[in-house]
N, CA, C and O atoms as CSV, one atom per row, in Angstrom:
chain,resi,resn,atom,element,x,y,z
A,1,MET,N,N,-12.007,0.505,-4.870
A,1,MET,CA,C,-10.900,1.282,-4.343
A,1,MET,C,C,-9.966,1.521,-5.253
A,1,MET,O,O,-9.442,0.471,-5.624
A,2,GLU,N,N,-9.526,2.506,-5.785
A,2,GLU,CA,C,-8.023,2.484,-6.170
A,2,GLU,C,C,-7.106,2.795,-5.421
A,2,GLU,O,O,-7.384,3.830,-4.816
A,3,ILE,N,N,-6.026,2.344,-5.139
A,3,ILE,CA,C,-5.028,2.327,-4.168
A,3,ILE,C,C,-3.807,3.028,-4.955
A,3,ILE,O,O,-3.195,2.544,-5.908
A,4,LYS,N,N,-3.579,4.347,-4.307
A,4,LYS,CA,C,-1.830,5.051,-5.176
A,4,LYS,C,C,-1.283,5.120,-4.069
A,4,LYS,O,O,-1.666,5.250,-2.906
A,5,LEU,N,N,0.346,4.942,-4.948
A,5,LEU,CA,C,1.042,5.160,-4.191
A,5,LEU,C,C,1.449,6.481,-4.194
A,5,LEU,O,O,1.511,7.309,-5.104
A,6,VAL,N,N,1.868,6.562,-2.343
A,6,VAL,CA,C,2.455,8.562,-2.690
A,6,VAL,C,C,3.758,7.982,-1.801
A,6,VAL,O,O,3.861,6.878,-1.266
A,7,ALA,N,N,4.797,9.180,-1.823
A,7,ALA,CA,C,5.941,9.259,-0.657
A,7,ALA,C,C,6.120,10.453,-0.253
A,7,ALA,O,O,5.940,11.401,-1.016
A,8,ALA,N,N,6.423,10.576,0.741
A,8,ALA,CA,C,6.494,11.910,1.825
A,8,ALA,C,C,8.227,11.732,2.334
A,8,ALA,O,O,9.063,10.859,2.101
A,9,CYS,N,N,8.257,12.731,2.952
A,9,CYS,CA,C,9.596,13.035,3.370
A,9,CYS,C,C,9.742,13.879,4.603
A,9,CYS,O,O,8.851,14.719,4.734
A,10,ALA,N,N,10.873,13.838,5.750
A,10,ALA,CA,C,10.447,14.825,6.806
A,10,ALA,C,C,11.934,15.788,6.503
A,10,ALA,O,O,12.939,15.094,6.353
A,11,LEU,N,N,12.075,16.858,6.436
A,11,LEU,CA,C,12.989,17.297,6.478
A,11,LEU,C,C,13.121,17.940,7.534
A,11,LEU,O,O,12.202,18.693,7.855
A,12,VAL,N,N,14.475,17.815,8.507
A,12,VAL,CA,C,14.787,18.191,9.723
A,12,VAL,C,C,15.995,19.021,9.369
A,12,VAL,O,O,16.646,18.618,8.405
A,13,ASN,N,N,16.464,20.272,10.075
A,13,ASN,CA,C,17.301,20.849,10.150
A,13,ASN,C,C,18.367,20.504,11.407
A,13,ASN,O,O,18.040,19.534,12.090
A,14,GLU,N,N,19.701,21.251,11.810
A,14,GLU,CA,C,20.693,20.973,12.688
A,14,GLU,C,C,19.532,21.128,14.064
A,14,GLU,O,O,19.546,20.337,15.008
A,15,GLN,N,N,18.689,22.137,13.969
A,15,GLN,CA,C,18.388,22.664,15.323
A,15,GLN,C,C,16.784,21.948,15.684
A,15,GLN,O,O,15.980,22.538,16.406
A,16,GLY,N,N,16.502,20.621,15.064
A,16,GLY,CA,C,15.556,20.175,15.126
A,16,GLY,C,C,14.352,20.275,14.328
A,16,GLY,O,O,13.422,19.475,14.427
A,17,LYS,N,N,14.374,21.264,13.536
A,17,LYS,CA,C,12.985,22.107,13.156
A,17,LYS,C,C,12.619,21.495,11.737
A,17,LYS,O,O,13.369,21.517,10.761
A,18,VAL,N,N,11.420,20.977,11.778
A,18,VAL,CA,C,10.944,20.247,10.555
A,18,VAL,C,C,9.926,20.722,9.587
A,18,VAL,O,O,8.744,20.769,9.927
A,19,LEU,N,N,10.241,21.013,8.618
A,19,LEU,CA,C,9.531,21.320,7.046
A,19,LEU,C,C,8.378,20.705,7.122
A,19,LEU,O,O,8.313,19.476,7.168
A,20,ILE,N,N,7.140,21.623,7.147
A,20,ILE,CA,C,5.556,20.776,6.896
A,20,ILE,C,C,5.243,22.478,5.985
A,20,ILE,O,O,5.855,23.546,5.976
A,21,ASN,N,N,4.100,22.021,5.375
A,21,ASN,CA,C,3.631,23.221,4.476
A,21,ASN,C,C,1.805,22.946,4.609
A,21,ASN,O,O,1.122,21.922,4.639
A,22,LYS,N,N,1.628,23.756,4.640
A,22,LYS,CA,C,-0.004,23.942,5.129
A,22,LYS,C,C,-0.957,23.860,3.498
A,22,LYS,O,O,-0.629,24.601,2.571
A,23,ARG,N,N,-2.078,22.905,3.371
A,23,ARG,CA,C,-2.562,22.737,2.370
A,23,ARG,C,C,-3.277,23.907,1.764
A,23,ARG,O,O,-3.711,24.561,2.712
A,24,PRO,N,N,-3.586,24.444,0.697
A,24,PRO,CA,C,-3.959,25.270,0.370
A,24,PRO,C,C,-5.496,25.382,0.250
A,24,PRO,O,O,-5.983,24.342,-0.193
A,25,GLU,N,N,-6.608,26.582,0.582
A,25,GLU,CA,C,-7.513,26.339,0.151
A,25,GLU,C,C,-7.775,25.927,-1.335
A,25,GLU,O,O,-7.140,26.324,-2.312
A,26,GLY,N,N,-8.861,25.033,-1.323
A,26,GLY,CA,C,-9.228,24.508,-2.619
A,26,GLY,C,C,-8.586,23.384,-2.854
A,26,GLY,O,O,-8.454,23.088,-4.041
A,27,LYS,N,N,-8.189,22.738,-2.133
A,27,LYS,CA,C,-7.683,21.666,-1.975
A,27,LYS,C,C,-8.423,20.429,-1.059
A,27,LYS,O,O,-9.149,20.736,-0.113
A,28,ASP,N,N,-8.172,18.991,-1.425
A,28,ASP,CA,C,-8.236,18.369,-0.359
A,28,ASP,C,C,-7.491,18.495,0.521
A,28,ASP,O,O,-6.275,18.647,0.403
A,29,TYR,N,N,-8.184,18.445,1.649
A,29,TYR,CA,C,-8.153,18.189,3.403
A,29,TYR,C,C,-7.299,19.953,3.575
A,29,TYR,O,O,-6.321,19.941,4.323
A,30,ALA,N,N,-7.603,21.135,3.022
A,30,ALA,CA,C,-7.183,22.893,3.020
A,30,ALA,C,C,-7.241,22.782,4.598
A,30,ALA,O,O,-8.024,22.203,5.351
A,31,GLY,N,N,-5.987,23.644,4.835
A,31,GLY,CA,C,-5.866,23.973,5.997
A,31,GLY,C,C,-4.953,22.855,6.626
A,31,GLY,O,O,-4.159,23.191,7.504
A,32,TYR,N,N,-5.030,21.462,6.195
A,32,TYR,CA,C,-4.043,20.511,7.168
A,32,TYR,C,C,-2.932,20.589,6.792
A,32,TYR,O,O,-2.631,20.677,5.602
A,33,TRP,N,N,-1.968,20.566,7.915
A,33,TRP,CA,C,-0.775,20.343,7.742
A,33,TRP,C,C,-0.013,18.959,7.111
A,33,TRP,O,O,-0.263,17.826,7.522
A,34,GLU,N,N,1.070,19.300,5.919
A,34,GLU,CA,C,1.354,18.031,5.163
A,34,GLU,C,C,3.289,18.293,5.397
A,34,GLU,O,O,3.894,19.343,5.614
A,35,PHE,N,N,3.818,16.872,5.238
A,35,PHE,CA,C,5.173,16.843,4.755
A,35,PHE,C,C,5.311,16.707,3.630
A,35,PHE,O,O,4.718,15.829,3.003
A,36,PRO,N,N,6.370,17.790,2.943
A,36,PRO,CA,C,6.454,17.415,1.151
A,36,PRO,C,C,6.740,16.088,0.615
A,36,PRO,O,O,7.747,15.421,0.851
A,37,GLY,N,N,5.472,15.682,-0.343
A,37,GLY,CA,C,5.603,14.997,-1.052
A,37,GLY,C,C,4.715,14.777,-2.036
A,37,GLY,O,O,4.142,15.761,-2.504
A,38,GLY,N,N,4.355,13.197,-2.655
A,38,GLY,CA,C,3.051,13.446,-3.363
A,38,GLY,C,C,3.040,11.953,-3.952
A,38,GLY,O,O,3.715,11.088,-3.393
A,39,LYS,N,N,2.079,11.587,-5.362
A,39,LYS,CA,C,1.888,10.480,-6.100
A,39,LYS,C,C,3.023,10.145,-6.187
A,39,LYS,O,O,3.893,11.013,-6.109
A,40,VAL,N,N,3.414,8.613,-6.397
A,40,VAL,CA,C,4.838,8.320,-7.467
A,40,VAL,C,C,4.319,7.757,-8.793
A,40,VAL,O,O,3.831,6.627,-8.820
A,41,GLU,N,N,4.390,8.345,-9.650
A,41,GLU,CA,C,3.863,8.116,-11.090
A,41,GLU,C,C,4.428,6.843,-11.663
A,41,GLU,O,O,5.246,6.281,-10.935
A,42,GLU,N,N,4.199,6.357,-12.651
A,42,GLU,CA,C,3.889,4.925,-13.308
A,42,GLU,C,C,5.327,4.826,-13.674
A,42,GLU,O,O,5.811,5.832,-14.193
A,43,ASN,N,N,6.058,3.842,-13.504
A,43,ASN,CA,C,7.818,3.495,-13.499
A,43,ASN,C,C,8.352,4.465,-12.827
A,43,ASN,O,O,9.396,4.948,-13.267
A,44,GLU,N,N,7.888,4.884,-11.845
A,44,GLU,CA,C,9.088,6.234,-10.857
A,44,GLU,C,C,9.407,5.249,-9.683
A,44,GLU,O,O,8.379,4.630,-9.409
A,45,THR,N,N,10.337,4.922,-8.985
A,45,THR,CA,C,10.469,4.819,-7.621
A,45,THR,C,C,9.883,5.531,-6.931
A,45,THR,O,O,9.429,6.535,-7.480
A,46,PRO,N,N,9.562,5.305,-5.082
A,46,PRO,CA,C,9.206,6.686,-4.270
A,46,PRO,C,C,10.406,7.282,-3.965
A,46,PRO,O,O,10.304,8.418,-3.500
A,47,GLU,N,N,11.772,6.733,-4.125
A,47,GLU,CA,C,12.877,7.731,-3.889
A,47,GLU,C,C,12.982,8.772,-5.463
A,47,GLU,O,O,13.340,9.931,-5.253
A,48,GLU,N,N,12.797,8.533,-6.411
A,48,GLU,CA,C,12.390,9.460,-7.632
A,48,GLU,C,C,11.363,10.305,-7.501
A,48,GLU,O,O,11.437,11.451,-7.944
A,49,ALA,N,N,10.270,9.836,-6.870
A,49,ALA,CA,C,9.135,10.797,-6.709
A,49,ALA,C,C,9.488,11.989,-5.710
A,49,ALA,O,O,9.237,13.193,-5.751
A,50,ILE,N,N,10.267,11.070,-4.668
A,50,ILE,CA,C,10.420,12.431,-3.145
A,50,ILE,C,C,11.644,13.607,-4.065
A,50,ILE,O,O,11.626,14.835,-3.982
A,51,ILE,N,N,12.413,12.939,-4.722
A,51,ILE,CA,C,13.159,14.140,-5.294
A,51,ILE,C,C,12.589,15.179,-6.356
A,51,ILE,O,O,12.883,16.373,-6.402
A,52,ARG,N,N,11.530,14.354,-7.382
A,52,ARG,CA,C,10.701,15.422,-8.075
A,52,ARG,C,C,9.691,15.951,-7.552
A,52,ARG,O,O,8.984,16.707,-8.219
A,53,GLU,N,N,9.406,15.651,-6.200
A,53,GLU,CA,C,8.059,16.608,-5.909
A,53,GLU,C,C,9.224,17.605,-5.114
A,53,GLU,O,O,9.122,18.815,-5.313
A,54,LEU,N,N,10.221,17.158,-4.304
A,54,LEU,CA,C,10.871,18.313,-3.683
A,54,LEU,C,C,11.417,19.458,-4.793
A,54,LEU,O,O,11.399,20.643,-4.459
A,55,LYS,N,N,11.807,19.141,-5.863
A,55,LYS,CA,C,11.890,19.933,-6.869
A,55,LYS,C,C,11.009,20.749,-7.217
A,55,LYS,O,O,11.320,21.882,-7.584
A,56,GLU,N,N,9.882,20.372,-7.173
A,56,GLU,CA,C,8.723,21.208,-8.120
A,56,GLU,C,C,8.092,22.049,-6.762
A,56,GLU,O,O,7.567,23.154,-6.899
A,57,GLU,N,N,8.237,21.259,-5.221
A,57,GLU,CA,C,7.754,22.195,-4.198
A,57,GLU,C,C,8.258,23.384,-3.779
A,57,GLU,O,O,7.609,24.426,-3.683
A,58,ILE,N,N,9.877,23.178,-3.425
A,58,ILE,CA,C,10.575,23.703,-2.385
A,58,ILE,C,C,11.987,23.885,-3.233
A,58,ILE,O,O,12.601,24.878,-2.844
A,59,ILE,N,N,12.492,23.333,-4.047
A,59,ILE,CA,C,14.322,23.128,-4.100
A,59,ILE,C,C,14.789,24.269,-4.862
A,59,ILE,O,O,15.979,24.570,-4.955
A,60,SER,N,N,13.507,25.117,-5.594
A,60,SER,CA,C,14.026,26.615,-5.858
A,60,SER,C,C,15.095,27.309,-5.540
A,60,SER,O,O,15.960,27.736,-6.304
A,61,THR,N,N,15.031,27.401,-4.550
A,61,THR,CA,C,15.909,28.143,-3.327
A,61,THR,C,C,17.152,27.413,-2.719
A,61,THR,O,O,18.171,28.013,-2.378
A,62,PHE,N,N,16.962,25.989,-2.609
A,62,PHE,CA,C,17.815,25.177,-1.922
A,62,PHE,C,C,18.633,24.036,-2.592
A,62,PHE,O,O,17.957,23.463,-3.446
A,63,GLN,N,N,19.550,23.673,-2.493
A,63,GLN,CA,C,20.103,22.569,-3.122
A,63,GLN,C,C,20.081,21.303,-2.562
A,63,GLN,O,O,20.557,21.137,-1.439
A,64,LEU,N,N,19.528,20.259,-3.276
A,64,LEU,CA,C,19.595,18.750,-2.924
A,64,LEU,C,C,20.643,18.103,-2.857
A,64,LEU,O,O,21.440,17.986,-3.788
A,65,HIS,N,N,20.749,17.645,-1.829
A,65,HIS,CA,C,21.781,16.361,-1.755
A,65,HIS,C,C,21.487,15.056,-1.247
A,65,HIS,O,O,20.729,15.072,-0.277
A,66,VAL,N,N,21.969,13.661,-1.721
A,66,VAL,CA,C,20.880,12.813,-1.362
A,66,VAL,C,C,22.418,12.259,-0.746
A,66,VAL,O,O,23.480,12.362,-1.360
A,67,TRP,N,N,22.326,11.936,-0.022
A,67,TRP,CA,C,23.589,10.813,0.913
A,67,TRP,C,C,23.783,9.422,0.547
A,67,TRP,O,O,22.740,8.774,0.641
A,68,PRO,N,N,24.570,8.908,0.245
A,68,PRO,CA,C,24.582,7.456,-0.140
A,68,PRO,C,C,24.136,6.582,0.729
A,68,PRO,O,O,23.763,5.482,0.320
A,69,HIS,N,N,24.089,6.900,2.081
A,69,HIS,CA,C,23.896,6.244,3.085
A,69,HIS,C,C,22.257,6.358,3.750
A,69,HIS,O,O,21.871,5.870,4.813
A,70,TYR,N,N,21.525,7.098,2.835
A,70,TYR,CA,C,20.432,7.351,3.665
A,70,TYR,C,C,19.215,6.330,3.987
A,70,TYR,O,O,19.097,5.333,3.274
A,71,HIS,N,N,18.675,6.469,4.622
A,71,HIS,CA,C,17.236,5.307,4.982
A,71,HIS,C,C,16.275,5.477,4.526
A,71,HIS,O,O,15.751,6.569,4.743
A,72,LEU,N,N,15.487,4.376,3.575
A,72,LEU,CA,C,14.742,4.883,3.542
A,72,LEU,C,C,13.679,4.099,3.599
A,72,LEU,O,O,13.487,3.040,3.003
A,73,GLN,N,N,12.704,4.905,4.659
A,73,GLN,CA,C,11.574,3.839,5.614
A,73,GLN,C,C,10.167,3.669,5.120
A,73,GLN,O,O,9.378,4.614,5.124
A,74,LYS,N,N,9.848,2.470,4.694
A,74,LYS,CA,C,8.407,2.564,3.554
A,74,LYS,C,C,7.781,2.040,4.545
A,74,LYS,O,O,8.202,1.113,5.237
A,75,ARG,N,N,6.559,2.707,4.685
A,75,ARG,CA,C,5.485,2.346,5.399
A,75,ARG,C,C,4.053,2.300,4.900
A,75,ARG,O,O,3.679,3.389,4.464
A,76,ILE,N,N,3.153,1.327,4.849
A,76,ILE,CA,C,1.888,1.862,4.343
A,76,ILE,C,C,0.876,1.864,5.461
A,76,ILE,O,O,0.723,1.080,6.398
A,77,THR,N,N,0.235,2.945,5.115
A,77,THR,CA,C,-0.925,3.703,5.809
A,77,THR,C,C,-2.101,3.497,5.371
A,77,THR,O,O,-2.053,3.377,4.147
A,78,LYS,N,N,-3.866,3.327,6.053
A,78,LYS,CA,C,-4.556,3.172,5.646
A,78,LYS,C,C,-4.976,4.714,5.885
A,78,LYS,O,O,-4.531,5.165,6.941
A,79,ASN,N,N,-5.867,5.751,4.988
A,79,ASN,CA,C,-6.444,6.910,5.063
A,79,ASN,C,C,-7.833,6.654,5.723
A,79,ASN,O,O,-8.735,6.118,5.080
A,80,ILE,N,N,-8.000,7.071,7.097
A,80,ILE,CA,C,-9.138,6.957,7.680
A,80,ILE,C,C,-10.022,7.922,7.715
A,80,ILE,O,O,-10.951,7.954,8.521
A,81,MET,N,N,-9.791,8.808,6.812
A,81,MET,CA,C,-10.342,10.661,7.197
A,81,MET,C,C,-11.509,10.520,5.966
A,81,MET,O,O,-12.251,11.467,5.706
């Protein structure tokens, strides 16, 4: 079984609302909710992958700001579905 590294992030506004997306029909797990993110490409860090994925998925109407004191929590989970 091939292991793929993926990265995701939680975007929370001042009111505590969390940005999530519903997976489209025709994709794996269609109809499931997910956080923004995706596969980490070769020679890419998880941080770089998140920035790239945000730009690809949602940042067309938002300005991306990375704080120098942000906290990256790395967690390994096993997909049981």
